[in-house]
C-alpha positions in Angstrom: 0.0 0.4 0.2 2.7 2.2 1.1 3.7 2.0 -2.7 0.5 2.6 -4.1 0.0 5.6 -1.7 3.6 7.0 -3.5 2.5 6.5 -6.5 -0.9 8.2 -6.1 1.6 11.2 -4.8 3.4 11.8 -7.1 2.3 13.8 -10.4 4.4 15.2 -13.4 5.2 18.5 -11.6 4.6 21.5 -13.7 6.2 24.5 -11.2 9.6 23.7 -9.0 10.6 26.0 -6.2 13.9 27.3 -7.4 14.6 27.4 -4.1 15.1 23.9 -2.7 17.6 21.1 -3.4 18.0 17.8 -3.2 20.8 17.1 -0.8 23.7 14.4 -1.6 22.6 11.4 0.1 19.2 12.5 -2.0 21.3 12.4 -5.5 23.5 9.0 -5.3 20.4 7.5 -4.2 18.8 8.0 -7.9 22.4 7.9 -8.9 22.3 4.1 -7.8 18.5 3.0 -8.4 19.9 4.4 -12.0 22.8 2.0 -11.6 20.3 -1.3 -10.7 17.9 -0.3 -13.0 16.8 -3.8 -15.6 18.3 -3.8 -18.5 17.8 -6.0 -21.5 21.1 -8.9 -21.8 22.1 -6.6 -18.2 24.1 -4.3 -21.1 23.2 -1.1 -19.8 23.6 1.1 -23.3 22.5 4.1 -21.4 24.2 6.7 -19.1 23.1 9.4 -16.9 23.7 12.8 -17.2 23.2 15.0 -13.3 23.3 18.6 -13.6 23.1 21.3 -11.1 24.4 24.7 -13.0 21.9 27.3 -13.1 23.5 28.5 -16.2 23.5 25.4 -18.1 19.6 24.5 -17.6 18.7 28.0 -18.6 20.1 27.4 -21.7 18.4 24.6 -22.3 15.0 25.7 -21.6 14.7 26.9 -25.1 15.2 24.2 -26.5 13.0 22.3 -23.9 10.1 23.9 -25.4 10.5 27.0 -22.9 9.5 24.4 -20.2 10.6 26.0 -16.7 11.3 22.8 -15.1 14.6 22.5 -17.0 15.8 25.7 -15.0 13.8 25.4 -12.0 14.2 22.2 -11.0 17.2 21.2 -8.1 19.0 18.7 -10.9 18.0 17.7 -14.1 18.6 14.4 -15.0 19.3 13.2 -18.5 19.1 9.7 -19.3 21.4 9.1 -22.6 21.8 6.1 -25.2 25.3 5.3 -25.5 26.7 5.4 -29.3 28.4 2.8 -30.1 27.0 -0.5 -28.8 29.0 -3.1 -30.5 31.4 -6.6 -29.9 33.4 -4.0 -27.2 30.2 -3.7 -25.4 29.7 -6.8 -25.3 33.4 -8.2 -24.6 33.5 -5.3 -21.0 29.7 -7.0 -19.7 31.6 -10.3 -19.7 34.8 -9.1 -18.8 32.3 -7.5 -15.5 30.8 -11.0 -15.3 34.4 -12.9 -14.9 35.7 -10.6 -12.5 32.4 -10.0 -10.2 31.3 -13.6 -10.3 34.3 -15.2 -10.8 32.4 -17.3 -13.5 35.1 -19.9 -16.1 35.6 -18.4 -19.7 34.0 -22.0 -20.8 31.0 -21.7 -19.3 30.7 -17.6 -20.6 32.2 -18.2 -24.0 28.7 -20.3 -25.6 26.0 -17.6 -24.6 29.3 -14.1 -25.2 29.6 -15.8 -29.1 25.7 -16.0 -29.2 24.9 -12.2 -28.6 28.8 -10.8 -30.7 26.4 -12.6 -33.7 23.0 -12.0 -32.8 24.5 -8.1 -32.1 26.5 -7.5 -35.0 23.5 -8.5 -37.3 21.7 -4.9 -35.5 21.2 -2.3 -38.2 22.3 0.7 -36.2 18.6 2.1 -36.2 17.5 -1.5 -35.0 20.3 -0.4 -31.8 19.6 2.4 -31.2 15.5 1.8 -31.0 16.6 -0.8 -28.7 18.8 1.3 -26.7 16.2 4.1 -26.7 13.9 1.2 -25.3 16.5 0.8 -22.2 16.6 4.6 -20.9 12.2 4.1 -20.5 13.4 1.2 -17.9 15.6 3.6 -16.1 12.2 6.6 -16.5 10.5 4.5 -14.9 12.6 3.1 -12.3 13.4 6.9 -11.5 9.9 7.9 -11.7 9.2 4.9 -8.9 12.4 6.0 -6.1 11.3 9.4 -6.8 7.3 8.7 -5.6 8.2 7.0 -2.6 11.1 8.9 -1.8 9.1 12.6 -2.0 10.9 13.6 -5.2 8.9 15.6 -7.3 10.1 14.9 -10.8 8.8 16.0 -14.4 9.4 13.4 -17.3 9.5 14.9 -20.6 10.0 14.2 -24.2 9.6 17.2 -25.3 12.9 18.8 -26.0 15.4 19.1 -28.6 17.7 16.4 -27.9 20.4 17.7 -30.6 20.9 20.5 -29.2 21.1 19.0 -26.0 24.0 16.8 -27.1 25.6 20.3 -28.8 25.3 22.7 -25.8 26.0 19.7 -23.1 29.4 18.3 -25.6 27.9 14.7 -24.9 29.2 13.5 -28.6 32.9 13.4 -27.2 31.0 11.4 -24.9 30.0 8.4 -26.8 26.4 10.0 -25.4 23.0 11.2 -27.5 20.3 12.4 -25.2 17.6 10.8 -25.1 14.8 11.8 -22.0 14.8 14.0 -19.4 14.3 14.4 -16.2 14.2 17.4 -14.1 13.8 16.7 -10.1 13.0 18.5 -7.2 10.1 19.8 -5.3 7.3 21.0 -6.1 6.2 24.9 -6.2 3.0 25.7 -3.3 1.4 27.6 -6.3 1.2 24.7 -8.5 -2.0 23.9 -9.5 -1.3 20.4 -11.4 -0.3 19.6 -7.6 -4.0 19.1 -6.7 -5.6 17.4 -10.0 -7.1 14.1 -9.6 -5.3 11.9 -11.7 -6.9 10.5 -14.5 -6.5 6.9 -15.6 -9.1 3.8 -17.0 -10.0 1.5 -14.2 -7.7 -1.4 -13.5 -10.4 -3.6 -15.2 -10.0 -1.4 -18.3 -6.4 -1.6 -18.6 -5.8 -5.4 -17.5 -6.4 -8.2 -18.8 -6.1 -11.5 -17.3 -6.5 -14.8 -19.1 
């Protein structure tokens, strides 16, 4: 019930209190939650960019459909996808498996070979789409964690990825912005905070077979 109460509490915050900020413990928790997010094959083809710089945040507002959440939030989280997803990505993953679990190479080799072969047959567009799906999983996870911890957030697709990439120099890090998540605390006069949630009934959204 606590989880449900938290999900009912959260909403897409439209107006943040620009005078309130997350503390380091809260920010570290969000970073850890992002890193613990489930991803396909466990490959983690996503990175989280964390911004707490009002000058930069203001610079991004015009490229975010002029949504003030980007500038007024305590921190701006940007979920990015890696541009290079290839054999090196897979080998790095299996190196981590070996180091952390001490799994012998002969056990890992068959699945590793399968994955390298499978990914080598995907087009760049297919890999980009696959990575973007992992970004959405991370977004959902962060929204739930924010709700539980009473941190306000506003999931955003309404921005120019190309401009974000340019302003933040993401290409130099091999990244492309996919989703934006301002986090912080709702303003006392954000009228959206009191709006009732509009959802289908459970019977309409759930099919039991």
